[in-house]
N, C-alpha and C positions, 0 to 999 in steps of 0.2 A: 607631529607628523611632518617630517621633512626637516626638523630642527636639530634632532639628536645626532651626535657624532660618535657617541660611545654605545656599544651594544652590551646587553646584560644577559648573556645566555645562562641556561641552567647546566648542570653537570650532565655529561652524556650518560643516558640510561638511568638517571636517578629518578626514583618515584617522586612525583610532585604532589604535595598535599597543600591544601589551603586552610588557613585558620579563620578567615573572615570572608563573607560573601563579596565584599568590595574588592578583594584581590582575585576574583574569578571572572573569566570571560568565557562564555559558551557560544561557539560559532559553528554553524553547519554549512558545509560546502554543497552547493547545488549546481547542476549543469548536466548537459546531455552526455551520453556515453562517448568517451574519447576526447572530452574537452580538456582533460589533464588534471582532474581533481586529485587523484592519488599521487601523481608526480608532484603536484604542488604541496601536498601534505609532507612528502619526503623532503622537499626543498625547505619548507618552513622548519621542520624538525632539525635539519642540518644547521640552518642559520641560528636557531635557538640553542644549539649545543646538545640537543637530545640524542643525536647520533654523531658518529665521527665522520671524517672526510669520505670514507668509503660507504657512508650511508648505513652504518651498522651500529647497534647498541653494544654495550660492553661484552655481552655473552655471545656475540657473533650474529644474532638475528637482525633483521631489518625492521623498520617501523611499518613496512608494508607486508610483512609476513602474516597473512590472514588465512582464510579458509583454503584448504587444498583444492576445493572446487574452483575458487577464483584463479588459482594458478593454471588449472587445466583449461578453463574457459577463457582465460586472458581478459577478464573483466570483473569489476566488483559486483557482488551479488548480495551484499549485506552491509548494514551499518557498522562502522568501526570508529573507535575512539583513539586519538593520539594526543595525550596531554603534553604540553611543553610549557616552559617558563620564560618570560620576557619582561625585563625591567621590574622584577618582583611580582609580576602578575602571572597567575596560572591560566593558561589558555587551553581549554578543552576543544580540540578540533574534531568535529564529527564529519567523517567522510561518508557520503551516501552514493549508492549506485545510480548511474545515469540512465540505465535502460528502463523503459516504461514498465516492464514486468515486475520490477522491484520497487514500485512506488510506495509500498507499505513501509519499507526501510526508510525512505525519504520522509514519510509522515512521522515516523518515530524520531528521526533526527530533528525535524522542525519542532516537535513537542519538547525535546530536551534542550534546545538552543534558545538563546536570547537575541540572536542576530544571524543573518544569512549572508554568505559570500557567494555571489553568482559567478561561476567560472565559465567564460565564453572563449571558444577557440577562434583565433583570428582567421583560420583557414576554413571554418565551418559556419560561423555566424550563430544566430539565435534561432533555435527551433521552436515549434509550437508548444511542446510540452514545457519547455523552460518558461515561456511567456505565461502559461497557465499557473505555474508555481509562483511566479512573481505576483500575479494577480491575487493569489491566495494569501501571500505574505502582506500584500497591500491592504487586503480586507481586514486584517487583524493588526495592522500598524507595526509589523516587525521591521526593525532597522535592517537595511541592506546596503551592500557595496558590490561593485563589479570588478572583476580582475580578468584581463585579457591575456590569454596564453598563446602559445605556438607562434610567437612573433618571429621565430627563426624560419618559418615556412616561406617558400617563394611567394612573392606578391602579397605577403602579409602587410596590411596597412592599418596601423594603430588609429590614425585619425579617422579613417573611413569606418572602422569598426566601432569607434566611439559614437559616430553619427548613427550607425545602425542600432546601437544600444539605446541611445536617446530616443530614437523613433519607436523601438520595441517596448521600452520600459518607462518612457517619460511622456505617456499620452496626455496626462493632465498638465505637466510642466516640463518641457524638454530641458529647460535651464536648470533643473534639479538633478540632471544626469550629466556630470562634467568631469573631465580628467583633473587629477591633482598633479600629475607628472607627465612629461612627454619623453618618449624614448630618444636616445642618442645613438646614432648608427656610426659604425667604424668605416674604414675604407672598403670599397667593393672588392669582392673576391674574384677568382677566375670565372665564376658563373655569373658575374654581374650583380650578385646579391650582396648588400651591405648589412652585416650582422648588427644586432642591437648590443651595444657594449655598456650602456649606462642610462641614467635618467636625469632630467633637469626638473627641479622642483619649481612649480609655478608660483607658489607663495614665497618660498625662501629665496628663489632665484639662485640656487646652488646647483652645482653639477655633482652627480654621484656616479663615479666610474667603477664598474664591476669587473672590468677586464683583468685586473691583477689577481682575481680570485676571491677578493672580498671588497666591500664598498670603501672607496676613497673619495673624500669630499674635497671639492675645489671651487674656486670662483669662476664664473663664465667670462669669456672674453667679450670685449665691447661689441664685436660683430655677431655674437650669439644672442644677446638680449633682445634685439628687435624681432627676432624670429618667434619669441614666445609672448610678445606683448599682447597680441590679440587674444590668445587663449587665457593669459593671466587676467586681463581685464574682465573677460567674460566670467571667469571663475570667481573673481572678487565680487562682481555684481550678483552672481548666483548665491554666494554665501551671505552677502549683506541683505538680500531679499528674504532670507530665512532668519535674520538676526532678531533677537528680542528687543533690541534697541531701535525703535522706529525712527529715530532721528539720524541714524547712521547713513542711510541711503542719501538723504538730502545733503548731508555734510560731504559725502564722497562725490556726489554729482557737482557740488559746489567747489570742488577742487581740493578738499582736505585730504591729506594722505592718511590712510588708515594703518595703524600699527599692525604688523604681521602677527604679533602675539594675540591681539584682539580678534583677528580674522581666524586664527587657528582655534581659539576658544569657541567662537561662534560656529565654526565648521563642526567641531566635535559635538556641540550641543545639537545641531541640526541633524547630524548623522544618528545620534543616540535617540532622537525623537522620531526618526523615520521619515523626515521631510526632505533630506538631501542625500543623494546616492552617488558617492565618488567613484570614479573609474580609475583603476590602476593597471599596471602591467607587471607580469612576472614570467620568469623562465627558470628552468632547473639549473643547478650549479654545474659548471663544466667539470670534467674529471680532475680531481685534485683540488678544486676550489672549496673555500669554506662557506661561501654564501651564494645563493642563487639570485639572479637579477630581480630586484623589486621586492625581495622577501623581507628585508629590513623595513621598508616602507609599509608593507602589509601588516607586519607585527605591530608597528607603531600605530597604525590605524585601528587595529583590533583592540589594543590595550588602551589607547587614548580616546577613540571615537565610539567604539561599540559600548552598549549599556552594560552596567553591572546587573547581577541577578535581582538586586533591589528594584530595578526599573521594569522587571518582567511581571505582568499581571498574574496574580495567583489563579490557577484554574479553579473551577467550582468544586467545593468540598461539602459533603453531606455526611450525616451519620449513616449507619448501616440501614436504618429504616427510612432514609430519604429526607431527613430534616436538615435544612441548610446550616452550615457551620461557618462563621466568619473567623478567618485567621489572618494574622499579620504576615505580610509577604516577607519571606526570607528571615524569619525570626529564629536565630540559632538556639535560643533557649525555650522556644515554644514547643508544642506537641509535635512529635515526629509525623511528617507526611512526606512520603517518598513514593515514587512510581517506577515500576519495572518497564523500561522502554525497549529492552531487547533481551531475549533469552537465547543462550547458545549452549551447546554441549561440547565439553573438552574430553578427549579420550583418557586424560590422566587425572583431572580434578573433578570431572563430572559436570553438572549443570552450573553455568555461570550467568548471573543476571546483571545486566547493566542498569543502574538505578540513578535517577535524578532525584536529589533531595530538594524538596520545596520548602520544608519547615523543619526546625529541630536539628539535631545532630545524630547521625547514624554511627553506631559503634559495634565492633564485633562481639559475638557471644551473648548479645541481649536477645530476649524473646520478643517478637513483634507479631502483630495480627496481619494476616494476608487476606485481602478482600478482592474477589474477582466477580464482578457483576456486569450484565448487559451484553454478553457475547454468546448467549445460548443458541442463537440462530446460526452460529458458525461452528458448532460442535464444542464450545467451551461452556461447561456447566457452571452456574453460579457456585461460588465456594467461599467459606469463611473458616480459616484455620490459623492456628498459632504455629510459628516456626522460629527456630533459633538462627540468628544471623551467623554465617560462617566468617571466614577470613575476608577482609576488605583489601582490595588491590587496585592498582592502576595498570592498564595494559600498555605494552610496547610490542606491537606485532603479536607473536604467539606467546610472549612472556607476560607474566603477571607479577608486578612489584608490590609488596605488601605496604599498606598504610594503616595508621592507627585509628582514623576517624574520617568522616565526611560531613562537612557543615552544610547548612542550607545554601542552595545555589550551586553546589558542586555535583559532579558525576563520579560514580565509583562502581567497581565491579564487586559483586557479592557472590561468594562461593556456596554451593550446596543448599540453595533454597529449593528443596525437592518438589514443593507443591506450587510455588509461585509461577505464574505465566505472564507473558507479555501483556501489559496493560493493567496488571494488578496494582493495588495500593498497599503500601506498608505503613502501619500506624501502631500506636501503643496498644498492647493487648487488653488493657483495662479501659481503653477509650477508642474503640475501632472506628475508623473513618473510611470514606470512599471518595476518590477523585473522579470528576466527570471525565469520561473516556474521550480520547481524541478521535477525529474523523478518520475512518479507514475506508479504502475503496472496496467495493463489492467484488468478490471473485466471480467471474462470469464465463470461465472456460471450463467445461466439465471434463474430467479425466477418470474414466471407469477403469478400475484395476481389480486384479484377483491374484491371490498368492500363487507363486510359481510351483511350489511343492507343498507337501504336507508339513514339512519342517518350517517353511516360510509362513504357512497359515497359522501356526501356533504363535508366531512372533508378530504377525501383521497388526493386530489390534493395538498392542502396546507401542509399536513403532509409529503408527498413525497418530495415536493420542499424543505422543511426544512431539511429533512434527507440527501439529496444529497448535500445541502449547507454545512452541517457539515462534510461530508465525500466524498471527490472528488474521492475516489477509487470505489464509486458506480456510476453506469450509469443508468439513467432513460430513458426508450424507450416506446414510444406510437407506437406500430407496426401497420402500415396502412394496411398491408396485412391480418394479423390474428386478428386485432382489440383487441389485448391484451395489457395490461399494464405490462411491463417487467422490473424488477429491476435486473440489472446485478451486481453480487457480486463476491468476491474472493474465497468463499468456503462456506460450510454448516454452520460453526460457524458464519461467517460474516452475512449470511442470517438470522440465528436465532436471532442475536443481532438486525438486522434491523427490523424484525417483532416485537420483544419485545419493541423496542423503539417506533415504531408506536403505539403500544397498550398502553404502560405505560406513555410515555412522551407526545404523541399527541392525545391520546384517540381515535385511529382509529383501528378497528378490521378488519382484512382482511383474506380472504381464499386463500390458495395456490392452483392453478389449473395446470393441465399438460401444459407444454410449447409447443406451436405449431410452427412447422417449416414452412416457407413460400414456399409452393409448387406452381407449375405451371402446365398447361396442354398444349398439342400441338397435332397436327394431325400427325399420322405416315405415312399416304398415302394421295393421292389426293382423294377428294370426292365431290359430288354434292348434293345440297339440294334445295328444293322448299318450299317457305313459302307462304301459302295461308291464308289470313285473310279476310273473307267475311261474313258480317252479314247484313241481310236485314229486320229483324223483329223488329217492334216497333221503332219509332223515326227515327232519322237520321241514314242512313245506313253507313257501313264501307266496303271499298273494296280496297284490295291491294294484288297483287301477284308478287313475285319476285323469280328469279332463280339465284343461285350463284354456284360458284365453289371454293373450298378451297384446297390449296396445302401448304405443309410444306416449311419453309424457314430455313436457317442456324440459329444457336443459336445467340441470341442477336438482331435479326432483328425486333422484336416487331410485330405489326399488320400493314399490308399494304392493303389498299383498292383500287381496280382498277375498273373503270367504262368502260365496253365494250358494253353498250346497243346501239343498232342501230335502226333507224327508229322511235324513240320516243315511244318505247313500255312502257318505264317508263318515265313520264314527267320529264323534267330537274329539276323542283323545288322539286321533291320527291327523287331524287338520294341522296342528303345529308341526307334525313330521313332514307333511307335504311342503309347508313353508320353509322348513329347514333345508329340505332337499333342493328346492328351486333356488334358494339364496346361495347355497353352496355351489351349485352349477353356475349361477350368475357370476360368482366371484372368480370362477375358472374360465369364464367366457364360453361362447357357443360357436364361434367361427375360427378366430385366429389366436385364441388363448388370452384375450384381454378382458378385463372385468366388464360385465353387462350393467348398464346404468339407464336411468330415466325411462323405466317401463312400469306399467301396472299389470300385475299377474293376478288373474281372477280364477279361483277354483270353482268350477261349475258343477261337476258331477264326479262320480267314481263308484267303485265297488270294493267290498271287503269280504273276508272270510272269517267265520267265527273262531277258527282255530289257527289258520296259517297267516293271517294278517299280523303285522308288527310295525313298530316304529321304523326299523331299518328298511322294511319293504316299501313303506310309503315315502321314505326319503328317496329311495332309488327311483320309484315311480315318478315323483315330482321332477327329478333331474331329467329323466327320459322324456317327460312331457315337454319340458322347456326346450330340449334339443330338437324334438320333432317340430315344435312351433317355429323354431329358427330355420329349419330346413324348408318351411313352406313360404317364406317371405324374404325380402331383401334385408340384409343387416348392414347398417352403416358402421364404418370405423370412424371413431371420433378422435381427433388430435388436439392436443393442448395449444391454445393460442395465448401468446404473451403480449402484454401492453408494453411497448418499448418507447423510451424517451431518449432522444439523442441530442446532446448539446454539442454544437459544431460551429466552427468559424464560418462566417457568411460565404466565404469563397467556395466552400465545399457543400453547401446546402443542396444544390441541384444534384450533385453526384450521390449524396446520401439518399435523397428521395428516390432517385432512379434505381439505386441498388436495393432499397427496401421493396420497391414494386417488383423487382425481379425475383424477390424471395417470397412471392405471393402475399406481400404485405399490403395493408390498406392504410394510407396516410390519413390521419384524423385531423391534422392541422399543424400550424407552425406559429411561433410567437417569438418576438425579439426579446433577448435577455441581455441587458447591458449593451455595451458598445462592441459591435462586430461579432456577436454571437446569436445564434438562432436555436431554439428548442423545437425539434421535430418530434411529433407524437404519432405513433403508428401501432397497428395490431399486426403481429407477424406470427405464423405458425412456428412452434418451437423446433420442429424438424429443420427449419431453415436458418436457425441462428445458433447452432451448436458452436461454430467457429467465428461468430460475429465479432468477438473481442479482438481477434487477430485481423480479420478482414477490415473492420472499421478503422483500426490504427493505420493500416496501409492506405486505405482509401482517403483518409483525411490528413495524412502526414503527421499523425500524432496530435492533432488539434481537437479531437472529439472524444467524448466519453458518453457512455450510455448506462441506463438502468433498465431492468426488466421486472415485470410482475405478472403472475398468472392471472389471466382474465377469465377463461372458460374453455371448455371442450366444444368443438364443432365438427360437423361431418368433413371427412377428408375427400379430396377429389377422387373420382372413381379410378382413374389410371394409377394413382399412387396407392390407393387402397388395394387394388388388384395385386400390385407388386408385393405389398406387405403380406397379403394372404398367401402368395406363392412362397414367400420366405418362411411362412409358418407351416408350410407343407399342406395347405388346403387347396382344393380345386375351386377356382372362382366360378 
């Protein structure tokens, strides 16, 4: 890091394959939308020789040629892989969307990677969602580094942004977040802005000038060294503090000069352990240049400081029936254990699965077992099937370059796995295994849809099943109460992408309709009703009379039917008919068309005819009796209430609690969670939180997340219930 003068790029557009886990580095790029992640991927690919000076691979495509939706929306909406080669090491760069709606793609990238590169814009700083991801990586000990982009922006200040990063990411130890290089600025232009033209290495004390179009190394002048002394000394002390040699600090403070090679070795070990987090700078290559500023230094850090797959803890593995299975991490000759981290559809080659191999070696044309468990609540049924592995390839934008195998620790694209879904495990067919699933966010924004036409209706089911197979952060619901098809998403942008994919990829046009909440009805007071169904004209007559009494029960009691007929007023064979009739009417509702619940219906009396009474007649009489009883008393509309838990930064607790109260919510309590976070628990009617996923993000500036769970149904306020009845066409 900072010592190399020769670069070792791979051939432009060549498929990169690895033969040993030690020659693989998997790194995920993390950062908010607009921080420059995709531009950085292109710059790294150019420096590594994966693309030519025009940023294009051999066949004319670019490394950033991804989904057409991304071109139209001008932002990343999915995880993408760009493999490059540097100094004999294959680097799998995983570019993730920065927008909060696509956090599921970020989670998949974190699962597939062994280290994370946090991309921070010098003009925008560190946002709340980026801090939250840093904390998640910290919790699992994932190695991290920081790269500051957009240094060309007016008033961009690398030193100030380094301080901001140390404050945001170095809560436990600010001296563990330090720069390895300082930017060098050229002469001021007409606008008074001095562009960054190179870097100075704090350890090597070398100058790296990028202004010629590729990095040129030189010695600093005597007048330049004093300017870096303070930053250099602080970096050396930070590295020594993480050294495994406990005597090194005493020797350094005693005046002993520490060899630069020793410092670099200690730095690389600390980075790989996840205890030191270097800060670097990067900028895209100028037109015609061969290297972007800071890209060589970044590739040296990734290949020299980031861990190999050997150092990545093996996720939990069990047999299909749940028995733990101990496996050696990254054993290329061990049993195959691989995981589908992303599923996509290509119009020419069909379904493509991005797979991380954790154990064994994956080869084309072999038959594997595909296991998918644990996502039934999201519309993904458990499945265990055998499938044949199709062609293996490495992506470059829209192109797929064939490879012969993928060893443990590597990433690869697999064609034509027709049944495999995101999150599934690939294992030997005669020894099926299952990997512990990674944590995925709950989709909390409902999108009710219906087919636009009869032709769309025929294709809707298949299109939706493919959509949720690709994206496990979506949940498909066929609501039995409202009879709506609901696609639960993470936000509006997530929903927009889902609709566009249905239309453009699967040829299904849908209409978005208002989402209905599952209401209930119940009796407010005791009431009586008489059902009389008597018809004697023409044909076989119908005769049934029954008298019932209805009384309310506590919430959650359901429908209770009681027979208190005496003297055979209603023949025994017709009492079940009355019950069937009142239950059928209760299911349809008695006022606004919502199911009736929590009542006791008692059959008291009735009349029958020896010839004209029948099962159907008493069913009708029972329904009429229930409707008459409802007309004699007040009927409450019951709305579902959700128990909501909001984890939010302390700065926004007051705003969140006030907002919940404005939604007719009852705050149940708060509790401190870690440093600077509060958990707010409340009960809120579901009518009021349909768009809460969007509103909370705006309210908390992306620093909050929430969960919801059904609590119970309870009476709706009279003024809102009246409006619902009017919408149902009833007179209040």
